[in-house]
DRENDO-1510 file (C-alpha; in Angstrom, 1 decimal, always signed):
<recs>
REC; n; res; u; v; w
REC; 1; MET; +0.0; +0.0; +0.0 .
REC; 2; ASP; +1.5; +3.3; -1.0 .
REC; 3; ASP; +2.0; +6.3; +1.2 .
REC; 4; ALA; -0.6; +8.4; -0.7 .
REC; 5; LEU; -3.4; +5.8; +0.1 .
REC; 6; LEU; -2.2; +5.6; +3.7 .
REC; 7; ALA; -2.3; +9.4; +4.0 .
REC; 8; ALA; -5.8; +9.6; +2.5 .
REC; 9; LEU; -7.2; +6.9; +4.8 .
REC; 10; GLY; -5.5; +8.8; +7.7 .
REC; 11; GLU; -7.3; +12.0; +6.6 .
REC; 12; LYS; -10.6; +10.0; +6.5 .
REC; 13; TYR; -10.1; +8.9; +10.1 .
REC; 14; ARG; -9.0; +12.3; +11.3 .
REC; 15; GLU; -12.3; +13.7; +9.8 .
REC; 16; LEU; -14.4; +10.8; +11.3 .
REC; 17; VAL; -12.9; +11.5; +14.8 .
REC; 18; ALA; -13.5; +15.2; +14.4 .
REC; 19; LEU; -17.1; +14.6; +13.3 .
REC; 20; ARG; -17.7; +12.2; +16.2 .
REC; 21; SER; -16.1; +14.6; +18.7 .
REC; 22; GLU; -17.6; +17.9; +17.6 .
REC; 23; SER; -21.2; +18.8; +18.2 .
REC; 24; ALA; -21.5; +22.4; +16.9 .
REC; 25; GLY; -22.6; +23.7; +13.5 .
REC; 26; ASP; -23.9; +22.2; +10.4 .
REC; 27; VAL; -21.8; +19.2; +9.5 .
REC; 28; ARG; -23.8; +18.1; +6.4 .
REC; 29; PRO; -21.3; +19.6; +3.9 .
REC; 30; ARG; -18.5; +17.8; +5.6 .
REC; 31; LEU; -20.5; +14.5; +5.6 .
REC; 32; ARG; -21.2; +14.9; +1.9 .
REC; 33; ALA; -17.6; +15.5; +1.1 .
REC; 34; LEU; -16.5; +12.6; +3.2 .
REC; 35; ALA; -19.0; +10.3; +1.5 .
REC; 36; ALA; -18.0; +11.4; -1.9 .
REC; 37; ARG; -14.3; +10.8; -1.3 .
REC; 38; PHE; -14.8; +7.6; +0.8 .
REC; 39; PRO; -18.1; +5.9; +0.0 .
REC; 40; GLY; -19.1; +3.8; +2.9 .
REC; 41; ALA; -17.3; +6.0; +5.5 .
REC; 42; LEU; -20.6; +7.2; +7.0 .
REC; 43; ARG; -21.3; +3.6; +7.9 .
REC; 44; GLU; -18.2; +3.6; +10.0 .
REC; 45; LEU; -19.2; +6.9; +11.6 .
REC; 46; ASP; -22.5; +5.4; +12.5 .
REC; 47; GLU; -21.3; +2.0; +13.7 .
REC; 48; GLN; -17.8; +2.4; +15.1 .
REC; 49; PRO; -17.3; +3.8; +18.6 .
REC; 50; LEU; -14.9; +6.7; +18.9 .
REC; 51; PRO; -12.1; +4.7; +20.5 .
REC; 52; GLU; -12.0; +2.4; +17.4 .
REC; 53; LEU; -11.9; +5.4; +15.0 .
REC; 54; VAL; -9.0; +6.9; +17.1 .
REC; 55; ALA; -7.2; +3.6; +17.1 .
REC; 56; ARG; -7.5; +3.3; +13.3 .
REC; 57; ARG; -6.3; +6.9; +12.9 .
REC; 58; GLU; -3.3; +6.2; +15.1 .
REC; 59; ALA; -2.5; +2.9; +13.4 .
REC; 60; LEU; -2.4; +4.7; +10.0 .
REC; 61; ALA; -0.2; +7.5; +11.3 .
REC; 62; ASP; +2.2; +5.0; +12.8 .
REC; 63; ALA; +2.4; +3.1; +9.5 .
REC; 64; LEU; +2.9; +6.3; +7.5 .
REC; 65; SER; +5.8; +7.3; +9.8 .
REC; 66; ARG; +7.2; +3.8; +9.7 .
REC; 67; ARG; +6.8; +3.2; +13.4 .
REC; 68; ALA; +4.6; +0.3; +12.7 .
REC; 69; PRO; +3.6; -1.9; +9.7 .
REC; 70; VAL; +0.6; -1.1; +7.6 .
REC; 71; PRO; -2.5; -2.6; +9.4 .
REC; 72; ALA; -3.9; -5.6; +7.5 .
REC; 73; TRP; -7.3; -3.9; +7.3 .
REC; 74; ALA; -6.0; -0.8; +5.6 .
REC; 75; PRO; -5.7; -2.2; +2.0 .
REC; 76; TRP; -9.1; -3.8; +2.5 .
REC; 77; MET; -10.7; -0.5; +3.4 .
REC; 78; ALA; -9.0; +1.3; +0.5 .
REC; 79; SER; -10.3; -1.4; -1.9 .
REC; 80; TYR; -13.8; -1.1; -0.4 .
REC; 81; HIS; -13.9; +2.6; -0.9 .
REC; 82; GLY; -12.5; +2.3; -4.4 .
REC; 83; LEU; -15.0; -0.3; -5.5 .
REC; 84; LEU; -18.0; +1.7; -4.1 .
REC; 85; ARG; -16.7; +4.9; -5.7 .
REC; 86; VAL; -16.5; +3.2; -9.1 .
REC; 87; ALA; -19.9; +1.6; -8.7 .
REC; 88; LEU; -21.6; +4.8; -7.8 .
REC; 89; ARG; -19.9; +6.6; -10.7 .
REC; 90; LEU; -21.1; +3.9; -13.1 .
REC; 91; LYS; -24.7; +4.1; -11.6 .
REC; 92; ARG; -24.7; +7.8; -12.2 .
REC; 93; THR; -23.6; +7.6; -15.8 .
REC; 94; GLY; -25.9; +4.6; -16.6 .
REC; 95; CYS; -23.4; +3.2; -19.2 .
REC; 96; ASP; -23.6; +0.1; -21.2 .
REC; 97; ALA; -21.8; -2.7; -19.3 .
REC; 98; ALA; -19.8; -4.0; -22.3 .
REC; 99; ARG; -18.6; -0.5; -23.1 .
REC; 100; VAL; -17.6; +0.2; -19.5 .
REC; 101; VAL; -15.4; -2.9; -19.4 .
REC; 102; ILE; -13.6; -1.8; -22.5 .
REC; 103; SER; -13.2; +1.8; -21.7 .
REC; 104; TYR; -12.8; +1.7; -17.9 .
REC; 105; MET; -9.8; +3.7; -16.4 .
REC; 106; PRO; -9.4; +4.0; -12.7 .
REC; 107; GLU; -9.5; +7.6; -11.4 .
REC; 108; SER; -7.8; +6.8; -8.1 .
REC; 109; ALA; -5.1; +4.4; -6.8 .
REC; 110; ASP; -7.7; +2.6; -4.6 .
REC; 111; GLU; -9.9; +1.8; -7.6 .
REC; 112; PRO; -9.5; -1.5; -9.4 .
REC; 113; GLU; -7.1; -1.6; -12.3 .
REC; 114; ARG; -9.7; -3.2; -14.5 .
REC; 115; LEU; -13.3; -4.4; -14.4 .
REC; 116; SER; -14.8; -7.7; -15.6 .
REC; 117; HIS; -18.3; -8.0; -17.1 .
REC; 118; ASP; -19.3; -9.6; -13.8 .
REC; 119; ASP; -18.0; -6.7; -11.8 .
REC; 120; VAL; -19.9; -4.2; -13.9 .
REC; 121; ALA; -23.1; -6.2; -13.8 .
REC; 122; ALA; -22.9; -6.5; -10.0 .
REC; 123; MET; -22.1; -2.8; -9.6 .
REC; 124; LEU; -25.1; -1.8; -11.8 .
REC; 125; ALA; -27.5; -4.4; -10.2 .
REC; 126; PRO; -25.9; -5.7; -7.0 .
REC; 127; PRO; -27.0; -9.2; -5.7 .
REC; 128; ASN; -29.9; -8.7; -3.3 .
REC; 129; GLY; -29.7; -5.0; -4.1 .
REC; 130; ARG; -26.9; -4.6; -1.6 .
REC; 131; LEU; -23.9; -2.8; -3.1 .
REC; 132; SER; -22.0; -2.7; +0.2 .
REC; 133; ALA; -22.3; -6.5; +0.6 .
REC; 134; TRP; -21.1; -7.1; -2.9 .
REC; 135; ALA; -18.1; -4.8; -2.3 .
REC; 136; LEU; -17.2; -6.6; +0.9 .
REC; 137; ALA; -17.3; -9.9; -0.9 .
REC; 138; ARG; -15.2; -8.5; -3.8 .
REC; 139; VAL; -12.6; -7.1; -1.3 .
REC; 140; ALA; -12.3; -10.5; +0.3 .
REC; 141; LEU; -11.7; -12.1; -3.1 .
REC; 142; LEU; -9.2; -9.4; -4.1 .
REC; 143; HIS; -7.2; -9.9; -0.9 .
REC; 144; GLY; -7.5; -13.6; -0.5 .
REC; 145; VAL; -9.3; -13.5; +2.8 .
REC; 146; SER; -12.8; -14.6; +3.9 .
REC; 147; GLU; -15.8; -12.4; +3.5 .
REC; 148; ARG; -16.6; -12.9; +7.2 .
REC; 149; GLU; -13.1; -11.7; +8.2 .
REC; 150; VAL; -13.3; -8.6; +6.0 .
REC; 151; SER; -16.8; -7.7; +7.3 .
REC; 152; SER; -16.0; -8.4; +10.9 .
REC; 153; ILE; -12.7; -6.4; +10.9 .
REC; 154; LEU; -13.9; -3.4; +8.8 .
REC; 155; PHE; -17.4; -3.0; +10.3 .
REC; 156; ALA; -18.0; -5.0; +13.4 .
REC; 157; ARG; -19.0; -2.9; +16.3 .
REC; 158; ARG; -16.3; -2.7; +18.9 .
REC; 159; ALA; -16.9; -2.4; +22.7 .
</recs>
């Protein structure tokens, strides 16, 4: 995982911690910006307790400064955001799936390098209508881990 992705995830967790800690003012513009840059991040804001968000922020800062290795979950989270971002972009444009597969170019380092016909079909019409569930399954496949492990580590509520 490159430093730019680590730094971006670190920024996300700094913003999540700030949003969770602050109570003044209209935060809707910040929430929209966060969701656009990191689709699925608002789920973390809703589900993860503040100590977990702080721990993730600190783990990423330590990895970026080389005081610690990159946490195993960080590439998974980056892939999750990238997949959701691509899917939402495709849904907005309403493109023909075959054309998307041929002309697809990632716009960010966390987005997949290429898309298969199955990927595009699932993004446009996710199984059971759940894009997030499809993305978690795809992350598991991309990183060679179980879907249960990805889901439990990325989104399980912590005490």
